[in-house]
C-alpha positions in Angstrom: 181.3 220.9 129.9 179.7 224.1 132.2 181.0 227.2 132.7 183.7 228.0 135.5 181.5 228.7 139.0 183.1 230.7 142.3 185.1 228.6 144.7 183.2 225.7 146.8 180.4 225.9 143.8 181.9 223.3 141.5 179.5 220.6 142.3 176.3 222.7 142.7 175.3 223.0 138.8 175.7 219.6 137.6 173.4 217.0 135.9 174.9 214.1 137.5 175.0 212.8 141.4 178.7 213.4 143.0 181.0 210.7 142.7 181.3 210.8 146.6 177.6 210.8 146.9 177.4 207.6 144.3 179.6 205.6 146.4 178.0 205.4 149.3 174.6 205.3 147.8 174.5 204.1 144.6 177.5 202.2 143.0 177.5 199.7 146.1 174.6 198.1 143.5 175.7 194.9 141.7 173.9 196.4 139.2 175.7 199.5 138.7 180.0 198.2 139.3 180.1 199.0 135.4 180.8 202.6 136.2 183.7 201.7 138.8 184.7 199.1 136.9 185.2 201.7 133.9 187.0 204.3 136.0 189.3 201.5 137.4 189.9 200.2 133.8 190.7 203.5 133.2 192.8 204.9 135.9 194.8 201.2 136.0 195.1 200.8 132.4 193.9 197.4 132.6 190.9 195.2 132.4 188.8 195.8 136.0 186.2 193.3 137.2 184.7 193.8 140.5 184.2 190.6 142.0 182.3 191.6 145.6 182.6 194.8 147.9 184.4 194.0 151.1 184.1 195.6 154.7 186.3 198.9 154.5 186.9 201.0 157.4 184.3 203.4 157.3 180.9 204.5 155.7 180.7 205.4 159.4 176.6 207.3 159.3 177.9 210.2 161.8 176.5 213.6 160.4 180.4 214.6 159.5 181.4 211.4 157.8 178.4 212.0 155.6 179.7 215.0 153.9 183.5 215.0 154.5 184.5 211.8 153.1 183.6 208.3 152.0 185.4 205.2 151.1 184.8 201.6 149.5 187.1 198.7 149.3 186.6 196.5 146.1 188.0 192.9 145.1 188.8 192.1 141.5 188.9 188.9 140.0 192.3 188.6 140.7 191.8 188.6 144.1 193.2 191.7 144.6 192.1 194.8 147.0 191.2 198.6 145.6 190.9 201.2 148.0 188.8 204.2 146.8 188.4 206.7 149.4 187.0 210.2 148.7 188.4 213.2 151.1 186.5 216.6 151.0 188.0 218.5 153.9 191.6 219.4 154.1 193.8 217.2 156.1 197.6 218.0 156.8 198.1 214.1 157.5 197.0 212.8 154.5 199.8 211.1 153.6 200.0 208.7 156.8 196.5 208.1 156.2 196.8 206.7 153.2 199.7 204.4 154.8 197.7 203.5 157.5 195.2 202.1 155.1 196.6 199.8 153.1 198.5 198.6 156.2 195.5 197.8 157.9 194.0 195.7 154.9 197.3 194.1 154.6 197.0 192.4 158.4 193.1 192.3 158.2 193.1 190.1 154.7 195.5 187.4 155.8 194.4 184.6 157.9 196.2 183.8 161.2 198.9 181.0 160.2 199.1 181.8 156.8 202.2 182.4 154.7 203.5 185.8 153.8 202.9 184.9 150.2 199.6 185.2 150.8 199.7 188.9 151.5 197.4 190.0 149.0 197.8 193.2 146.3 196.4 196.7 146.9 195.8 199.4 144.9 194.8 202.8 147.2 192.8 205.1 145.4 192.4 208.6 146.8 190.4 211.2 145.4 190.9 214.2 146.8 189.1 217.8 146.9 192.2 219.9 148.3 195.7 221.1 147.7 197.8 217.5 149.0 201.1 218.3 148.9 203.1 220.7 146.1 203.0 219.0 142.7 202.2 220.7 139.2 200.1 217.0 138.1 196.9 216.2 138.8 197.3 212.3 139.3 200.0 211.3 140.9 201.3 207.0 141.0 203.3 205.8 144.1 204.7 202.5 144.1 207.6 200.8 146.1 211.6 199.8 144.2 214.7 198.8 146.0 217.1 201.0 144.3 221.0 200.2 144.8 222.6 203.0 146.3 225.9 202.1 144.9 224.4 200.7 141.0 221.5 202.4 141.2 220.2 199.1 139.9 216.7 197.9 140.9 216.2 194.9 142.8 214.8 191.9 140.6 212.5 188.9 141.0 214.3 185.6 140.4 213.0 183.7 138.1 211.3 181.4 140.6 209.4 184.1 142.6 208.5 185.4 139.1 206.9 181.9 138.1 205.3 181.8 141.9 204.2 185.1 142.3 203.1 185.5 138.8 204.5 189.2 138.8 207.1 190.6 137.0 208.8 193.1 139.5 209.5 193.3 143.4 207.1 196.5 143.0 203.9 194.6 141.9 203.9 192.7 145.4 203.4 196.0 147.2 200.8 198.5 147.8 200.3 201.2 145.0 199.1 204.4 145.4 196.9 206.9 142.9 196.3 210.4 143.8 194.0 211.8 142.0 193.9 215.8 142.8 190.7 216.6 141.1 190.4 220.0 142.0 193.6 221.3 139.7 191.7 219.8 136.8 190.7 223.2 134.4 191.2 222.2 131.3 189.9 220.3 127.9 190.0 216.5 128.7 191.8 215.0 125.8 192.0 211.5 127.3 190.0 208.9 128.9 191.6 209.9 132.2 191.2 213.4 132.4 187.1 212.7 131.1 186.9 211.1 134.3 188.9 214.0 136.1 186.4 216.3 134.4 183.5 214.5 135.6 185.1 213.5 139.1 185.5 217.4 139.2 182.8 219.1 138.1 180.1 216.5 137.9 179.4 216.8 134.4 180.3 214.4 131.6 180.5 215.7 128.3 179.2 214.5 125.3 182.0 213.6 123.5 183.6 211.4 127.0 184.3 207.6 125.8 185.9 206.7 128.4 184.9 203.0 130.4 182.2 203.7 133.1 181.2 206.9 131.6 178.4 205.8 129.5 176.9 204.0 132.5 177.6 206.7 134.4 175.2 208.7 132.4 172.4 206.4 132.4 172.4 205.6 136.3 173.6 208.7 137.7 171.3 211.4 136.5 170.3 213.4 139.2 166.4 213.5 137.4 166.2 209.8 138.6 166.1 211.0 142.0 163.2 211.1 144.3 162.2 214.3 146.0 163.6 213.3 149.5 166.7 211.4 147.9 167.1 215.5 146.4 166.9 217.5 149.3 169.8 214.8 151.3 171.8 215.0 148.3 171.5 219.0 148.4 172.5 219.3 152.4 175.4 217.4 151.2 176.5 219.8 149.0 175.6 222.9 151.2 177.6 221.1 153.7 180.5 220.5 151.9 180.6 224.3 150.5 180.3 225.4 154.1 183.1 223.3 155.6 185.4 224.5 152.5 184.7 228.4 152.5 185.2 228.0 156.9 188.7 226.6 156.1 189.5 229.5 152.9 188.0 232.5 155.1 190.1 231.5 158.7 193.4 230.5 156.7 192.9 234.1 155.1 192.7 235.8 158.0 195.4 233.7 159.7 197.8 235.4 156.7 196.3 238.5 156.9 196.9 239.0 160.7 200.5 237.5 160.3 201.6 239.9 157.9 200.1 243.3 159.8 201.6 242.1 162.8 205.0 241.3 161.1 205.2 245.1 159.3 204.2 246.3 162.6 207.5 245.1 164.3 209.4 246.7 161.4 212.3 244.3 161.7 213.1 241.2 159.8 212.6 238.9 163.0 209.8 240.9 164.0 208.1 240.7 160.5 209.1 236.6 160.6 207.7 236.1 164.3 204.5 237.6 163.7 204.0 236.4 160.6 204.4 232.7 162.4 202.0 234.2 165.7 199.2 235.1 162.9 199.2 231.8 160.6 199.3 229.7 164.3 196.6 232.0 165.6 194.5 231.3 162.0 195.1 227.6 162.3 193.8 227.7 166.1 190.6 229.6 164.5 190.2 227.3 161.9 190.0 224.2 163.9 187.6 226.3 166.2 185.4 227.0 163.4 185.6 223.3 162.0 184.5 222.2 165.9 181.6 224.7 166.3 180.3 223.2 163.0 180.3 220.2 164.2 179.3 220.6 167.6 175.8 221.7 166.0 175.9 218.1 164.1 175.7 216.8 167.5 179.1 214.9 166.6 180.7 213.6 170.2 183.4 215.4 171.8 185.8 213.2 171.5 185.3 212.4 168.0 185.8 216.5 167.2 189.0 216.5 169.5 190.6 213.6 167.6 189.6 215.3 164.0 191.0 218.6 165.3 193.7 218.2 167.7 191.7 220.5 170.1 191.3 219.3 173.8 187.8 218.2 175.0 187.2 221.1 177.8 187.8 224.0 175.0 185.8 222.3 172.6 182.6 222.4 175.7 183.4 225.8 176.0 183.0 226.5 172.2 179.5 228.6 171.7 177.3 227.4 168.4 
């Protein structure tokens, strides 16, 4: 396993291609399904066989999405849908984004006039390279269950429903969510899932790793198998990720510093609170502007920049690159 790197450099010194780039460029090839199947088998703790890949909302080929995020939609051998998304940039409404993604799939993959029993099982797997929410773990699992407010019992399926739907619990009918906060993993991998998280975090695959899919990744995701042109594009992708993260870290730090300074100048508790809030607000505003400048330099449409940053189009138009 490689040594620790400075902030933003975690993807720069590995021997293997980053998972998000592999998803966009390599893992869509049926010959490489074994890598994805191994990852999903390890995470979901059941044997997963990918039947085919389906059209997902993304893989939009504008320059921003090329390095900010990537997603893939797979159908397994049981007809269930598995949405895998990698998100590099901090997104404060990401929980709602997950909900939107699964809700969209529920409605898109049922034919008009079909009964509700045809609603398909969906797994939403989110690999995030930023601090999402507040928690101590690196892997979180969310599912839906109905619990009595008086008896605290879990609402169960009837025997007929179990037989008809071929599941044991109500939660198995609803979308399930997995969040992998891979940046928070900083220990020796002791389980197959941790071996995968180590790869997702560092881009390295330890020689001792035996998790399903990682052996195939060793063979098929090596940097030295890429052409010179592919390598150049890949390193540009990594550079863009680092630049984006550094801009965010810098603007947040400046916002916090200004807030503390203004708060101390007031000399009162109320003044400190107001100064801190104003400083943080200013920092957030500057962060949005800096992101907008970066995206303008990549010739991303102004309405797209406005949607991502929340800034008005006129303000974006006036920003100097």
